[in-house]
C-alpha positions as CSV (number, residue, x, y, z in Angstrom):
1,X,0.0,0.0,0.0
2,X,2.5,2.5,1.1
3,X,5.4,4.1,-0.7
4,X,7.7,3.7,2.3
5,X,7.4,-0.1,2.4
6,X,8.2,-0.1,6.1
7,X,7.0,-3.6,6.6
8,X,10.0,-4.9,4.6
9,X,12.0,-4.3,7.7
10,X,10.2,-7.0,9.6
11,X,11.6,-10.5,10.0
12,X,9.2,-13.4,9.3
13,X,8.7,-16.9,10.4
14,X,5.4,-18.1,9.2
15,X,3.5,-21.3,10.0
16,X,-0.2,-22.0,10.2
17,X,-2.7,-24.8,9.9
18,X,-4.5,-24.6,6.5
19,X,-8.0,-23.5,6.5
20,X,-10.0,-25.4,3.9
21,X,-13.6,-24.3,4.5
22,X,-15.1,-22.0,1.9
23,X,-16.8,-18.7,2.6
24,X,-20.5,-18.0,1.8
25,X,-21.6,-17.3,-1.7
26,X,-22.1,-13.8,-3.0
27,X,-25.1,-11.7,-1.9
28,X,-26.3,-8.3,-2.9
29,X,-25.9,-6.2,0.3
30,X,-28.2,-3.4,1.3
31,X,-26.9,0.2,0.9
32,X,-24.7,1.2,3.8
33,X,-25.4,4.0,6.2
34,X,-22.8,6.6,5.1
35,X,-23.6,8.9,8.1
36,X,-21.2,6.9,10.3
37,X,-17.9,5.0,9.9
38,X,-18.6,3.1,13.1
39,X,-18.7,-0.7,12.4
40,X,-17.6,-0.4,8.8
41,X,-15.4,-2.8,6.9
42,X,-13.3,-0.7,4.4
43,X,-10.6,-1.7,2.0
44,X,-7.7,0.4,1.0
45,X,-8.0,1.3,-2.6
46,X,-5.1,2.3,-4.9
47,X,-6.8,2.7,-8.3
48,X,-3.3,3.5,-9.7
49,X,-3.0,1.0,-12.6
50,X,-2.7,2.5,-16.0
51,X,-2.2,1.3,-19.6
52,X,1.4,1.8,-20.5
53,X,2.3,5.0,-22.3
54,X,4.9,7.8,-22.6
55,X,5.6,9.2,-19.1
56,X,2.9,7.0,-17.5
57,X,3.7,5.4,-14.1
58,X,1.4,2.4,-14.8
59,X,2.3,0.5,-11.6
60,X,2.3,-2.8,-13.5
61,X,5.8,-2.5,-14.8
62,X,9.1,-1.2,-13.4
63,X,9.9,1.2,-16.3
64,X,6.4,2.2,-17.3
65,X,6.5,0.2,-20.5
66,X,4.5,-3.0,-21.3
67,X,4.8,-5.4,-18.4
68,X,6.5,-8.7,-19.1
69,X,9.3,-10.9,-17.9
70,X,11.9,-9.0,-16.0
71,X,9.8,-5.8,-16.2
72,X,7.1,-6.3,-13.6
73,X,6.3,-5.0,-10.2
74,X,3.4,-7.1,-9.0
75,X,3.3,-10.5,-7.3
76,X,-0.2,-11.7,-8.0
77,X,-1.9,-11.7,-11.4
78,X,-5.5,-10.2,-11.5
79,X,-8.3,-12.4,-13.0
80,X,-9.6,-10.0,-15.6
81,X,-12.2,-12.4,-17.0
82,X,-15.1,-10.1,-16.0
83,X,-13.6,-6.8,-17.0
84,X,-14.7,-4.8,-20.0
85,X,-12.7,-6.0,-23.0
86,X,-11.9,-2.4,-24.1
87,X,-10.2,-1.7,-20.7
88,X,-7.6,-4.5,-21.2
89,X,-4.3,-4.6,-22.9
90,X,-1.8,-7.4,-23.7
91,X,1.3,-8.0,-21.7
92,X,4.4,-10.0,-22.4
93,X,3.4,-12.7,-19.9
94,X,2.2,-16.0,-21.4
95,X,-0.6,-17.9,-19.8
96,X,-0.7,-21.7,-19.8
97,X,-3.0,-21.7,-22.8
98,X,-0.3,-19.8,-24.8
99,X,-2.3,-16.6,-24.8
100,X,-0.9,-13.3,-23.4
101,X,-2.0,-12.3,-19.9
102,X,-4.1,-9.1,-20.0
103,X,-4.1,-6.3,-17.5
104,X,-6.5,-3.4,-16.9
105,X,-6.4,0.4,-16.8
106,X,-8.1,1.7,-13.6
107,X,-9.2,4.9,-15.4
108,X,-11.1,3.0,-18.1
109,X,-14.9,3.4,-17.7
110,X,-16.3,0.2,-16.2
111,X,-13.3,-1.1,-14.2
112,X,-14.1,0.7,-10.9
113,X,-17.8,0.1,-11.5
114,X,-17.0,-3.7,-11.6
115,X,-15.0,-3.4,-8.4
116,X,-17.9,-1.7,-6.6
117,X,-20.4,-4.2,-8.0
118,X,-18.3,-6.9,-6.3
119,X,-18.3,-5.0,-3.1
120,X,-22.1,-5.0,-3.1
121,X,-22.2,-8.7,-4.0
122,X,-20.0,-9.7,-1.1
123,X,-21.2,-7.2,1.5
124,X,-18.1,-5.0,1.7
125,X,-18.8,-1.5,2.9
126,X,-16.5,0.5,0.7
127,X,-13.0,1.9,0.2
128,X,-10.4,4.2,1.5
129,X,-9.0,5.9,-1.6
130,X,-5.3,6.7,-1.5
131,X,-4.1,10.2,-2.5
132,X,-0.4,10.4,-2.7
133,X,1.0,13.9,-1.9
134,X,3.9,13.5,-4.3
135,X,1.4,12.8,-7.2
136,X,-1.1,15.5,-6.2
137,X,-1.1,17.0,-9.7
138,X,-1.9,13.8,-11.5
139,X,-5.2,14.4,-13.1
140,X,-5.9,10.7,-13.5
141,X,-6.5,10.5,-9.7
142,X,-9.5,12.8,-10.2
143,X,-10.7,10.5,-13.0
144,X,-10.5,7.6,-10.6
145,X,-12.2,9.5,-7.8
146,X,-15.1,10.6,-10.1
147,X,-15.6,6.9,-11.0
148,X,-15.4,5.9,-7.3
149,X,-18.0,8.4,-6.4
150,X,-20.4,7.3,-9.2
151,X,-19.9,3.6,-8.5
152,X,-20.3,4.0,-4.7
153,X,-23.5,5.9,-5.2
154,X,-24.8,3.3,-7.7
155,X,-24.1,0.3,-5.6
156,X,-24.8,1.7,-2.1
157,X,-21.2,1.6,-1.0
158,X,-19.1,4.2,0.8
159,X,-15.7,5.9,0.3
160,X,-13.3,8.3,2.0
161,X,-10.0,9.9,0.8
162,X,-6.8,9.2,2.6
163,X,-3.7,11.4,2.1
164,X,-0.4,9.6,2.0
165,X,2.2,12.1,3.0
166,X,5.1,9.6,3.3
167,X,6.8,11.3,0.4
168,X,6.4,14.8,1.8
169,X,9.1,17.0,3.6
170,X,8.3,19.6,6.2
171,X,11.6,21.3,5.6
172,X,10.4,22.2,2.1
173,X,7.3,23.9,3.3
174,X,4.1,23.3,5.4
175,X,2.7,19.9,4.5
176,X,-0.4,20.9,6.5
177,X,-1.0,23.8,4.2
178,X,-0.5,21.6,1.1
179,X,-3.0,19.0,2.3
180,X,-5.5,21.6,3.4
181,X,-5.3,23.5,0.1
182,X,-5.7,20.4,-1.9
183,X,-8.7,19.3,0.2
184,X,-10.4,22.7,-0.2
185,X,-9.7,23.0,-3.9
186,X,-10.2,19.4,-5.1
187,X,-11.5,16.9,-2.6
188,X,-14.1,18.9,-0.6
189,X,-16.8,18.7,-3.3
190,X,-16.8,14.9,-3.1
191,X,-17.8,15.0,0.6
192,X,-21.3,16.1,-0.4
193,X,-21.8,12.8,-2.1
194,X,-24.4,10.5,-0.5
195,X,-21.7,7.8,-0.5
196,X,-19.0,9.9,1.2
197,X,-18.7,8.5,4.8
198,X,-19.2,10.8,7.7
199,X,-18.8,10.6,11.5
200,X,-20.4,12.9,14.0
201,X,-21.8,14.9,11.1
202,X,-18.3,15.4,9.6
203,X,-16.7,14.0,6.5
204,X,-14.0,11.5,7.4
205,X,-10.5,11.7,6.0
206,X,-7.2,10.0,6.9
207,X,-3.6,11.0,6.7
208,X,-1.0,8.2,6.4
209,X,2.7,8.8,7.2
210,X,2.6,10.4,10.6
211,X,5.4,9.5,13.1
212,X,7.3,7.0,10.9
213,X,11.0,6.8,11.4
214,X,12.8,8.0,8.3
215,X,9.9,10.1,7.0
216,X,10.2,13.9,6.8
217,X,6.9,15.2,8.0
218,X,7.9,16.6,11.4
219,X,5.8,16.5,14.6
220,X,4.8,20.2,14.6
221,X,3.6,19.9,11.0
222,X,1.7,16.8,11.9
223,X,-0.1,18.6,14.7
224,X,-1.0,21.3,12.2
225,X,-2.3,18.7,9.7
226,X,-4.8,17.4,12.2
227,X,-5.9,20.8,13.6
228,X,-6.3,22.4,10.2
229,X,-8.3,19.6,8.8
230,X,-10.4,19.5,11.9
231,X,-11.0,23.2,11.7
232,X,-12.1,22.7,8.1
233,X,-14.9,20.5,9.5
234,X,-13.4,17.0,9.0
235,X,-13.2,14.0,11.2
236,X,-9.5,13.1,11.0
237,X,-7.6,9.8,11.4
238,X,-3.9,9.3,11.3
239,X,-2.1,6.3,9.8
240,X,0.8,5.7,12.2
241,X,3.6,3.2,12.8
242,X,2.9,0.0,14.7
243,X,5.0,1.3,17.7
244,X,3.1,4.6,17.9
245,X,2.0,4.1,21.5
246,X,5.6,4.3,22.8
247,X,5.6,8.0,22.1
248,X,2.3,8.5,24.0
249,X,3.5,6.6,27.1
250,X,6.8,8.4,27.2
251,X,5.2,11.7,26.3
252,X,7.7,12.3,23.5
253,X,8.1,12.5,19.7
254,X,4.7,12.7,17.9
255,X,2.6,12.4,21.0
256,X,0.8,15.7,20.5
257,X,0.1,14.8,16.8
258,X,-1.5,11.5,17.8
259,X,-3.6,13.3,20.5
260,X,-4.7,15.8,17.9
261,X,-6.3,13.2,15.6
262,X,-9.8,11.8,16.1
263,X,-8.7,8.3,15.5
264,X,-5.6,6.3,15.1
265,X,-4.9,3.4,12.6
266,X,-1.6,1.7,13.1
267,X,-0.1,0.3,9.9
268,X,0.7,-3.3,10.8
269,X,1.1,-5.0,7.4
270,X,4.2,-7.3,7.9
271,X,4.3,-6.7,11.6
272,X,3.4,-10.2,12.6
273,X,3.4,-13.7,11.2
274,X,0.6,-16.2,11.3
275,X,2.3,-18.0,14.1
276,X,2.8,-14.8,16.1
277,X,-0.5,-13.0,15.6
278,X,-2.3,-14.1,18.7
279,X,0.6,-12.8,20.8
280,X,0.7,-9.5,18.8
281,X,-3.1,-9.1,19.3
282,X,-2.9,-9.5,23.1
283,X,0.3,-7.6,23.6
284,X,-0.2,-4.7,21.1
285,X,-3.7,-4.4,19.7
286,X,-5.7,-4.8,22.9
287,X,-3.5,-2.3,24.8
288,X,-3.7,0.1,21.8
289,X,-7.5,0.1,22.0
290,X,-7.3,0.6,25.8
291,X,-4.9,3.5,25.5
292,X,-6.9,5.2,22.8
293,X,-10.1,4.9,24.9
294,X,-8.3,6.5,27.8
295,X,-7.4,9.4,25.5
296,X,-10.9,9.8,24.2
297,X,-9.9,8.6,20.7
298,X,-11.0,5.8,18.5
299,X,-9.0,2.8,17.1
300,X,-9.1,1.6,13.5
301,X,-6.9,-1.5,13.2
302,X,-5.4,-2.8,9.9
303,X,-5.6,-6.4,8.8
304,X,-4.1,-8.1,5.7
305,X,-4.5,-11.5,4.0
306,X,-0.7,-12.0,3.5
307,X,2.0,-10.2,1.6
308,X,4.6,-10.8,-1.0
309,X,7.3,-8.4,-2.4
310,X,9.3,-10.5,-4.8
311,X,8.9,-8.1,-7.7
312,X,8.7,-4.9,-5.7
313,X,10.3,-1.9,-7.5
314,X,10.9,-4.1,-10.5
315,X,13.6,-6.3,-9.1
316,X,13.5,-9.8,-7.7
317,X,13.9,-10.5,-4.0
318,X,13.7,-14.3,-3.4
319,X,13.5,-13.9,0.4
320,X,10.3,-11.8,0.0
321,X,8.4,-14.2,-2.3
322,X,5.1,-15.0,-0.5
323,X,6.9,-14.3,2.7
324,X,3.7,-13.8,4.7
325,X,1.7,-16.7,3.2
326,X,-2.1,-16.6,3.2
327,X,-2.4,-20.2,4.4
328,X,-5.7,-20.8,2.6
329,X,-7.3,-17.7,4.3
330,X,-6.6,-18.8,7.9
331,X,-4.2,-16.0,8.6
332,X,-6.8,-13.4,7.5
333,X,-9.5,-15.2,9.4
334,X,-7.5,-15.2,12.7
335,X,-7.0,-11.5,12.5
336,X,-10.7,-10.7,11.6
337,X,-12.0,-13.0,14.4
338,X,-9.7,-11.5,17.0
339,X,-10.6,-7.9,16.2
340,X,-14.3,-8.7,16.0
341,X,-14.3,-10.2,19.5
342,X,-12.5,-7.2,21.2
343,X,-14.1,-5.8,24.3
344,X,-13.5,-2.3,23.0
345,X,-15.0,-2.4,19.6
346,X,-12.8,-0.9,16.8
347,X,-14.2,2.2,15.1
348,X,-13.8,0.3,11.8
349,X,-11.6,-2.2,10.1
350,X,-9.0,-1.1,7.6
351,X,-8.6,-4.1,5.3
352,X,-5.3,-3.8,3.3
353,X,-5.9,-3.8,0.4
354,X,-8.5,-4.2,-2.3
355,X,-6.3,-4.0,-5.4
356,X,-2.7,-3.9,-4.4
357,X,-1.2,-6.8,-6.3
358,X,2.2,-4.9,-6.0
359,X,2.7,-5.9,-2.4
360,X,0.5,-9.0,-2.6
361,X,-2.2,-7.7,-0.2
362,X,-5.1,-7.6,-2.7
363,X,-8.4,-9.2,-2.2
364,X,-9.8,-8.7,-5.7
365,X,-10.0,-11.8,-7.9
366,X,-6.5,-13.1,-8.8
367,X,-5.3,-16.2,-10.7
368,X,-4.8,-19.5,-9.0
369,X,-1.4,-21.2,-9.0
370,X,-2.3,-23.4,-12.0
371,X,-3.5,-20.4,-14.0
372,X,-0.3,-18.3,-13.7
373,X,1.9,-17.2,-16.5
374,X,4.6,-19.6,-17.4
375,X,7.4,-17.2,-18.2
376,X,7.7,-15.3,-14.9
377,X,7.4,-16.3,-11.3
378,X,4.3,-15.2,-9.3
379,X,2.2,-16.1,-6.3
380,X,-1.1,-17.8,-7.0
381,X,-4.3,-18.4,-5.0
382,X,-4.8,-22.0,-3.9
383,X,-5.9,-24.3,-6.7
384,X,-8.6,-25.9,-4.6
385,X,-10.5,-22.6,-4.1
386,X,-13.9,-22.7,-5.7
387,X,-13.1,-19.5,-7.7
388,X,-10.7,-16.6,-7.9
389,X,-13.0,-14.4,-5.7
390,X,-12.3,-16.4,-2.6
391,X,-10.8,-13.5,-0.6
392,X,-13.7,-11.1,-1.4
393,X,-16.1,-13.8,-0.3
394,X,-14.1,-14.4,2.9
395,X,-13.9,-10.6,3.5
396,X,-17.6,-10.3,3.1
397,X,-18.2,-13.1,5.6
398,X,-15.9,-11.5,8.2
399,X,-17.5,-8.1,7.5
400,X,-20.9,-9.5,8.3
401,X,-19.6,-10.9,11.6
402,X,-18.1,-7.6,12.5
403,X,-21.3,-5.7,11.6
404,X,-23.2,-8.0,13.9
405,X,-20.7,-7.5,16.8
406,X,-20.5,-3.8,16.4
407,X,-24.3,-3.3,16.9
């Protein structure tokens, strides 16, 4: 999800018992209540895939050209069998039937509509759309956001916008002003949509990249980000490092920034293995929820189905191939079940991610192992799954359980 790729720093030792039961079949969910984010199950959404072209960062390939062997930066291959044909393009990857694998362009009319149709079918509440501060002038993001708005309204789903400031630098000028100016000039009109999620009568937004070691948004600027957005009438959440609570308990670092936000969402992708999750939940997530309650703040934990970074940034890193395995969905299920059963109910669940095949966290349909291209190494879904939509179906099942527990 994030440009910083902080989770690459974590060591991993993964083991788990396979989970072979299958989730429930699709169902068309009723429209969500967008007046509150409480109890929602939201997926991070990149929407950053483009057809290759001059000067286009397409996020499929390392150099922006046609993706193929040794020019790829994704670890799973999307199943595009339901996408509009005119939104697809040929790659240099060869499928087992000898045909070229096809990828899609997120900006093409019909792609995002299909994604939201799936969300309605599987009972997923909506998305957290990523807006990268270093790409703030990329007009294609507005094209994507227009389509997100239309599809969310059409299918009764919800959306919010999250600013990713991991590439920003406070020494070059106020990041708070940059975010606020962009919100007022480009994003604010979307908050009047019937599908834009609110809390306490305020549009919800998030800002990722606050308090991370090595990032260049300083503490004072971070406080200003929260206060200026709140003064603009927003309900504000911060995406923070897994170890954020240490600053609060020691009253140092970014503590005032964390206290300025309305809710906190620690980024924990890669922070625990399947074998270590229960210990992480009891020693980190439960205390986090208690600390935030004591501060009068809300908690929005992140979960992920697994991750792989073999092709990240266009290279090959064998040690990062499927290095947090999904274990037939049991890793995801363990996280979802633990968070659903918490005594202090989370504000909402941030499910990483809907479409990020780059870091192998996606839940959208992807090819099984026996369907993968034959001329490049990728991770596939389990061959015994009933279809390629397994993780959307599983996500919908867990979302339903969370909804029931939250009310």
